[in-house]
Every structure is written in C-alpha cells, then in structure tokens.
N, C-alpha and C positions, 0 to 999 in steps of 0.2 A: 504492500501499499503506501502509494505515494504524499510523505507530507507536506504540512501548508510551504517551509522554507523550499520543499526541493520543487511545490507548484506555483511557489511565486517566482524561480529562476527560471523554471518552463518558462511561464508566462512570458517575461525581459528577454529572453532567447529568441521565443520567437517573432515576436517584435523588433530586435533586432535584425533577424533572418527574412523577414517579410513584408516592413515596413516601408523597407527600401532607404529608409532613413541611417547613411553610417559614413565610416567616410570615404573620400576617393582612392583610387588605385594607386595614384601616383602624388601625392601631396608632401607640402616640403615645408621642414620648419627653422627658425635661424636659433642661433642660441646655446648648439651643441659644442661641446668637447667631444673631441672624434681621437682615437687611436688605435692603430693599426700594429697588430700583431703578428707576426710570423711565426708560422707553426707551431707545433705542439710546445716545443721550449719557449717559448714565450705566450702563449694561450694559459697551456694546464696553470704554473703555477701565479699570473694572474686572476685565474679561475677560483682559484682552493682559495686566496688572500681574501678576496669576495664571499663567499661564502662561508670563510670561518671569522670575520667583521661583519655579517650580516645579524642584523636586530630584530628584526619584524616577518618578511619574506622572501622566500627563495623560488624560483622557478628554473624548471629545464625543460627545455624537450631537444631530443636525438634519435637519429636514423637508427646509430650502434653506440651500445652500451656495451664496454667489453669486459668480460670476466678478466683483468689483465693489472699488471701492479699502477699501471693509470687510471681506469677503472674502478680497483679498489681503492685508491687515494679519494676519487671524488665522492665516492658510495660515502667512503667514512666522514669526509666533512658534510657531506649530507646528512646522515646521520648522527653528527655533532650538532649542529645546527637545530637539526627537531629536537632535542635532546635537552637542547636550552630553551626553549619554548619558540623557538623560529617556527613558521608556516611556510612547510616545502611541499612542493607539488613535482611532480616528473611526469615526463612523458616520454615514454620508447614505441617506436616502432614495433609490428608483429611480427614483418619479418625479417628484419635488419638487428633486432635484439634476440638472443634467445629467452626463449617464452618462461624459463624458470632457473633463470640468476640464481648464485648464493646471497645475494644480498637482499634478493627483496624479501623475503621474511627477516631478515632484519633489519630493512624501510621499515613493513608492518608492526613487528614490535616496538619500534623508536617512535611512529606517528607518520613515517616518510609516506606523503599520500603520491597514488603511482597510478598513471593509467596508462592500456596500450592500445595504442591508434590500430586499426584495423588488424585484430589476431591471428587472422588468416588470409592466406593467398585472395580467395576472392570473397571479402566479408560484407559486414552489411553497409560499408563506404564504397563498396568495390572494389577493382582493381590496385586501386589507390595507395602511396604509401608517405606517410611523414619523413620526409627527406632532409626535414629543417633542424636547424641547430642553433639554440634559443638559448639564452640565460638572460633573468631580469633579478637582480639585486637588491630590495627595500626601496622597491619605484627610482632610485638612485644610479646603479649601473645597469647596461643590458648588453650583452655580446650578440653578435650574429654573422655567420661565417661559413665556411667550409667545412669547419675541422669535427670530427666525433669525440665520441669519448671513447678512447683507443689508445693502445700504445704507439707513438709514432714511427716508431721503427717498424710496425709489425704490421704485416702482409699474408693474409691465408696461409699461415702458418708458416713463413718464409722469413727471414732479419736481412730487413733491407740494409743498404752501407750508408744510409741518407737519410736526416727524416725526412717525410712526406713534405714536399712542395706545397704549404698551403696557406690560406691565410685566416682570418676572423677579424672584425672591427669589436671595441671596446665604447661605448656610447656614453656619455652623460649628457643631460638636458631633455628639454621637450618630446625626443622623440621614443624618449627610454618609455613613456607612457601608451606611442603607438604597438611596440612590440610587448606589452604586458597586455594591451586589450587581444593581441592575434592568438598569444595565450591561451585570454582567457574563451574565446570564443571558441580554440581547439579542445579544449579541456570540458567543454556544453558539449561541443560535437560527440566527442566519444562517446561521452555518457544517453544524449539520445541516442546514437546509432542510426542516422539517418541523413540522407543527401538532399535536404530542402532545394526547392525549385530555387536560381539563382534572381535575385531581385531585382529590379529597375537599378541602374548606378546614378547615380547625383554626383554634380564634381564642388569641387573646392570653389569659391567666388574669391574676394579678395585675398591679396597677400597682406598679411599684416604682423607684426610685428613679434617676437616671446613666443608663449606655446603654439598660438595662430596657425593655423595650416594658409600655406600656399597654391593657390590655384596652378594644374598642372601645366598649360600654359603660361600662365604673366613669371611663373618661376623660371622660367626656359628662359624666356625672352629677359627676363631680371638678368638672368648670367650670361646672357650673350648679347647682347642690345647694341653696343658698340658694333660688334662686327656685322652685325644685321638689318641694322639701320635700313636697308634698303628693302626689309620686308615691311615696316612701319614698325617694329618694334621697339617703344621710345621707354619702355621702365626702368628702372636701371638702381640693383638693388649690390650692392658690395659684399655681404656679409654672405662668408659659407653658408650652405645649407645643405640639410641632412631630412631624405626620404627612405620611411622604411614600407618594402613594399613584401607581399604576402602572396603568393598563388597560391590556389585550390578550386578545388572544384565546385564550389559553393556559390561565392562570391566573387575572387578574382582572376577568371579564368585565363587570361593573357597579360598580366599588368605584369608581368618580368618581362618576356616577351616584348611588348609593345613601349617596355622604358628603353630597351635597348635598339630599336630600330628606331626612336627618336632621335638616340644621342649621337647613332648612326646617321644618320640623315641630314642631320645638320653640322654635322666632323666637316674642317676645315681642311686643317691638315695631316692628322694624323688617329689613327686608331689601332690601340694594340691591345687585343685579346689573348687569352691564354683559361685552357677549357680540356677536361680530361676527358670527356664523350660528345666528340664535335660531329654532333648529324641534325642541323639545323633543318628548318623547311623552307621552301621556296622564300618565302619574303625575306628572311633574314638573310640566307644568301645572294639574293637580288641585291640585299641592301649593302653588302661586302662589294660586290664587284658592281654597283654604280656608285660609291665611295672614292673605290681606285680607279674607276674611268674617271671624276671629275678631278682626279691628283693626288689625292687624299691617299699619305701612305699607309698602305692597311697590312697588318703582321696579324698571324695565328700562331701561337702558342700548342701545340695538339700533343696530350698525354697520350702515351703507350701502355702496354702491358698490364693493362689493368682489365679489362673486357675484351677477350681475343676477336670475336667477331665483329666488334666494331675496329680491330686493328686493320681486318680482310675487307670492311664494308667503309670507312672512311674515305680509304686513298679514292673511290668511284669518283667523289667532290673535287679533288683537286685541280683536275684538269680543267674547268668552268673559269676557277677562282684565280689559276696560274696565267692562261690565256689572256686573262683583263688586269694582270701586276699584281696582283697579289701574296703576298710573301707568307711563305710556312714553311716554319719548323718542326719536327717531332723530339720532342722531350723524354731521353731516357735516361738523366742521371741517378736519379729517380722517382719515386712515383708523384706526377704531377696529379696533384688529388684540390687544386685552387681553382677557383671557379670567377674566374677578376676579368676587366677591361677596364683601357684608360681611353680618355676622347678629348683631344686635342689638350690633354694634360690641367684639366679645368673639370674634369666630369669623370666616377669614376664608381663603379661594384664590387662589391666584394658581398659575395653571399654563398647557397646551398646550393643555387639552381644553377645544373649541367647543361648544355645546349644540345640537346637530344629531345624525342618526341616522350617520354617518360616527364622529364623535369618542365619542359614546354609546356605541355597541354594534360598531362595524369596527376603528378605528385602533389604536392601539399611542401611548397616552395619557399624560403625567404633572402631575399638580401637587402643591401642595403644601397643605397644612391648617392655620392655626395656632389658635390658644385662648389665649386674652389674653397676646398678646405688644404690645409698645409701638407694633411699626409699623404696624398694626392701624386704628389713628388716620389716620395720615396716604393709607394707600389707601381708609377712608370719606372723608377729606376729596375724593378724587381722582376718587372716583365721581359724588359729590354736584356737586362744579364739573362736570363732563361731562355732568350730568343738566341742569343750567341751562343752559348753552351749546349743549343740543341743540335739536330741533325739538319741541316737546311735542305726544303725540295727541288731540286732544281728541274725548271721547264723540260729540259731538253733530254735530261736523264729520266723522269717519268713518263714522258712518248716512248721510250724504247724502252719499257718495260716487257718481259719476257708474254707472249701469246694466253700465256696459260696461269701467270697471274694476275692478268689483266677481267679474264672471268672469270677467273673465280672472286675479285674487286667486284664485277657488276652480279654473280650471283649473289653475296652476300648483304650488296646495298639494296638491291630488290627483295631479298626474303626478309631484308628487317624493316625495310619500309610497310612491306604486308602487314606482319605480325604488327606494324603498329600502325597501323592503319586499321586493321580488327581490335586492338586493344584499347582504342580512344576513338571508337565507333567512326572512324573516317575524317575526325577532327585533326589531326596531325597531315600533314601536307608539303 
C-alpha cells in the first residue's frame, strides 16, 4: 500500500513529467567555478575528500561500480557518510554493475539508499541503460564526466600500463542544482518503473545573472557575438557560462547531439573531438564535413581496442571524412575513455556520452558544456597532445587497404547500423 508521502512524491513527479513545465535542454548559468580532473588519479581523491567532508547529502550515479580497490574506497566513504547521519543515495546500472556486489549489504546496513536502473537487459525502462557518471555533495559540489567507479588501470581483467585517458569536471555554483534535479528525476523514474511520454519542450526566455538560466539561443549569441555580428546577434556576455545537459528517453532525447551540432555548425577555426565509440549518425558526420569544407581544422581522436566490432566498423566512416580534409588519429597509448570536445577554444564539453547510437539515441547520458571558461585551455591542450601521440590515418594508405579489410569493414558497419536501427526503433540514422 502506498503511503501519503509516497503519493505526494508520485503526484509531484507526474506534474513534472506531464505538465511540460521543466528546464530547457540547454540552459546556461553564470557564476560557476569549474575544475577539470584528468583520469582517476585526480578524480577519485577529490571525490573521496568531498564525500568525507559531506554534512547533509551525497548522491552518486554511475554505470560501473566495481568491487576493486577503487570501488571499495568509494563504498567505504559512502558508508562512513551514512553512519554520521548524511543522507546518501546511489544509483547503479543493472547491466554495467554486478547485481550482488559484496558492499550492497553493507550499504543497506549503514543506511545508504540504493536503486538499480533497469535491472534486466530488457526491463521496464526498455533497453536503455544509465551511462551517466554524476555526483552531488551537499548542494555545493557536483561532478560530471566519463569516469566510472573502477580501478583506473583495470580493463576486462587486463592490467593497463597507463591510466585510462578520461576526464571529469568538478563544479560549484548554480549549475549544481541542475545536476541534483536530474538525479532526483532519475531516482523517481526508477521507483515508478515506467517510461512516460515526452512532454512538450518549453524554452528558456531571457538571459539573467546569478543562478537564473540563459536562453539556448541567447547564450550562444552572447558567447560569440563579436565574431557573428553578421548574423545580427548583438547581445554580449563576457562571463563564463556552464550548462548541464542530461539525455534520456523521457525528456531530452537529442539534447547532447544538438549541443554538438550547434557548436560545430558555428565553428570558425577549430574542432577538436575525442571519443572511444565513434559511430555518429548522418547529421553529426555531415556537420563535421561541412566544417572542414569551410576551412575549419577538424581533428578526431578515436579510441581503439575497447569494443572489437567498432574497431572494424568505424573505419568505414573514414573515407568521406578524409576526403573533405578531416584529420583522424587512432589512439592506442592506453584506453581512451574520455568523451570530450573543444570548438574554437571557447566552447567545450565533458561527459559520459559516446558518439554512437547507444549514447546519442538510447542510453541516459550527462555532459557539461562550457563557454569561455579558463579550464577549456587545459582540455584543448590534452586533446591536441593525444592527437599527436595517436596513429594518424593517412588518406592514401587508407585508400590502399586490402580488399578483404574493406569488405570486413563494410560488413561490420552495416551490421552495426542494422542492429542499432532495431534497438532504437528506427531513430538511429
């Protein structure tokens, strides 16, 4: 039987889901502090410190929570927080994380609340997974990136020589409330176990200061007004801006993809993009080609040796990209797991979203978008360094591949595309 408190929460959630009154898909805030964390060596000590200093609330959402030294260290910090009276909630994915980890009974005993997103391969929320990596501490700090709760040197039972190439952001300021709101919605969504229809999308109206949101179009005009005066965009905002973008099958189906498309469409000098699963749809590929054709220096760093099928399928896309001047390099120095991009040195994104059908169309993902933030420079340099360390794909050598390799690539690509079409019910293009 559902109690009064549960009924009231259910009513509020229904109002949020069906009324159409909710935050816009890409709303920026000013007044945020941002810190770029590279690899688990920087991320985990910071996360553990924030959890140990938490006084009121800790929320954590992750695709993978491993029973290794790193996972146990985070688990112990969560338990310590719960035992001293902090309200601790954790979301793990039903496929990415084992269902019966040894720490789960410890969480229950200590008062750590835990919910599993879509416990089965085909569950009440369809085939989707939560691939997000989020944390919020005391409404003060939020984390968003690509780093799971897993040993940075472990990969499918193999010890890596170097830490995964990956990133996360630690933020303070108004955007923290957006991350917390996304977690709360996910928490209630799991409790309901349903996938309501998508309500209509209202926009953000006027750019404001402090914690208020910026309109999607207005902030872009603000960030790039001087260079785009020819388009009649006369607003000017000099402050750094941050937007939190959560993609799901409920409210924001194409939010992250549209953020990429908007940035690439307005690129004037440079697009730097690094991603381990590079199988975007036609729109994103077309945007990269069009940018290169208008003289933008487009450089892609693509991960290898994480998912064998994509190692064969992804090269099928190289032909058209190379033909139009897109630079491509395959990174094999270590496991490239970062999902990051920088455009014109003043726009950047860091998050969990791969550029493939599962992330762009099916899974729950979360990215941060930065405009005019100082941390963009460090990310820019990191991607350029990775590109220099990666194996460059030469157009002539690519064209001279053996016929057997070409056929295998064609088969892998078309098989992947057919499977994704089925899983996404035709949404993957």
